[in-house]
C-alpha positions in Angstrom: 85.7 51.8 113.6 85.9 55.2 112.0 87.6 58.0 113.9 84.3 60.0 114.3 82.6 57.2 116.2 84.8 57.7 119.3 84.4 61.5 119.4 82.3 62.9 122.3 81.4 66.5 121.5 81.8 69.0 124.2 79.5 71.9 125.0 78.8 74.3 122.1 80.4 77.7 122.9 79.8 80.9 121.0 82.7 82.1 118.9 84.3 85.4 119.8 83.2 88.3 117.6 84.5 91.8 117.2 82.1 94.4 118.5 82.8 98.0 117.4 81.6 101.6 117.5 83.2 103.8 114.8 81.9 107.3 114.2 83.3 110.0 111.8 82.4 113.6 111.5 83.8 115.4 108.4 83.9 119.1 107.6 82.6 120.4 110.9 82.0 124.1 111.3 81.6 125.9 114.6 82.8 123.0 116.7 85.4 123.9 119.3 86.9 122.8 122.6 87.3 125.7 125.0 90.7 126.5 126.5 91.6 125.0 129.8 88.2 123.5 130.4 87.3 119.9 131.1 84.7 118.8 128.6 82.6 115.6 128.7 83.7 114.0 125.4 80.6 111.8 124.8 78.2 114.6 125.6 80.2 117.0 123.3 80.2 114.4 120.4 76.5 113.7 120.9 75.7 117.4 120.6 77.5 117.8 117.2 75.7 117.6 113.9 74.8 114.2 112.6 77.9 112.2 111.9 79.1 111.5 108.4 79.1 107.8 109.2 78.6 105.5 112.2 77.0 105.6 115.5 78.2 106.0 119.1 76.3 102.9 120.2 77.0 100.4 121.7 80.3 101.5 123.4 79.5 105.2 123.9 76.4 105.6 126.2 74.8 109.0 125.4 72.6 108.8 128.6 75.4 108.3 131.1 78.1 109.9 128.7 80.4 107.0 129.5 82.5 104.5 127.6 80.8 101.1 128.3 82.3 97.7 127.6 81.2 94.1 127.4 81.6 92.3 130.8 84.3 89.9 129.7 88.0 89.3 130.2 88.7 91.0 126.9 90.7 94.2 126.2 89.0 97.2 124.7 90.8 99.3 122.1 90.1 103.0 121.9 91.2 105.7 119.4 90.3 109.3 119.0 91.4 111.4 116.0 90.9 115.1 116.0 91.6 117.5 113.1 91.7 121.2 113.7 93.8 124.0 114.9 94.5 126.0 118.1 93.7 129.7 118.2 96.7 131.4 119.8 98.7 130.1 122.8 102.3 129.1 122.9 102.0 126.0 125.2 99.3 123.8 123.6 98.3 120.3 124.3 95.2 118.0 124.1 94.5 115.9 127.2 92.1 113.0 127.5 91.3 111.5 130.9 89.2 108.4 131.6 87.5 109.2 134.9 87.4 106.3 137.4 90.5 104.5 136.0 94.0 104.4 137.3 96.4 106.7 135.4 94.7 106.6 132.0 95.5 110.1 130.8 96.6 110.7 127.2 98.4 113.9 126.2 99.4 115.2 122.8 101.5 118.3 122.7 101.9 120.6 119.7 104.4 123.3 118.8 103.0 126.7 117.9 104.5 126.4 114.4 102.1 123.6 113.5 99.0 125.3 111.9 96.7 122.3 111.2 96.8 119.5 113.8 95.9 115.9 113.3 95.8 114.5 116.8 95.6 110.8 117.5 95.0 109.5 121.0 94.9 105.8 121.2 95.0 103.3 124.1 93.7 100.0 125.3 91.9 99.0 128.5 92.6 95.5 130.0 89.0 94.6 131.0 88.3 92.2 133.8 84.9 90.4 134.0 83.0 92.2 136.8 85.9 94.7 137.1 85.6 98.5 137.5 85.2 99.5 133.9 82.9 96.5 133.1 80.6 97.4 136.0 80.9 101.2 136.2 82.0 102.4 132.7 84.4 105.3 132.4 83.7 108.9 131.5 86.1 110.3 128.9 86.9 114.0 129.6 88.9 116.0 127.1 90.7 119.3 127.7 92.4 121.7 125.3 95.3 123.2 127.2 96.7 126.6 126.4 94.2 127.8 123.8 90.8 127.0 122.2 90.9 124.2 119.6 88.7 124.5 116.6 87.7 121.0 115.4 87.1 120.4 111.7 86.9 116.5 111.8 86.5 113.8 114.4 86.8 110.0 114.4 86.3 107.9 117.4 86.6 104.1 117.6 86.1 101.5 120.4 86.3 97.8 119.8 86.3 94.6 121.8 86.5 90.9 120.7 84.2 89.0 123.0 81.7 86.2 123.2 79.3 88.4 125.2 76.3 89.7 123.4 75.0 92.4 125.9 77.0 95.5 126.8 77.1 96.8 130.3 74.9 99.9 130.3 76.1 102.0 133.1 
């Protein structure tokens, strides 16, 4: 009896696939982050000129201005790159908070001697199926501490490997 004759197939399951939003704005003019002011990152990005490449969907909801994820036990990786410069100020840093999460604040400090700043803020979120971020999303809020920050380029990426096909729109 051939080997295959005794094989009983199990249920067909979808294979995990990488889902990603990646957006890049190059050579921005007139884009800035005001000093010491909380700014809704998704709304700010959505108000910029058309991106050089990519789209905010599906991870960045431009109606709720939140980072949305697929409702699965699958981590989400996030990265924000900003290129630009601060105008004045001695104590300068960029801060990124994810509202509604526990302790997810990223801070990048810069010395006044640095004239052109390339800031990378990267993290991951351990997502639980039906958990807080999966059911409520999280609003990224950015803040330029110490001085205004003139932005000349932006790249934002979120990705998740999942079998889910519909993102939580919250």
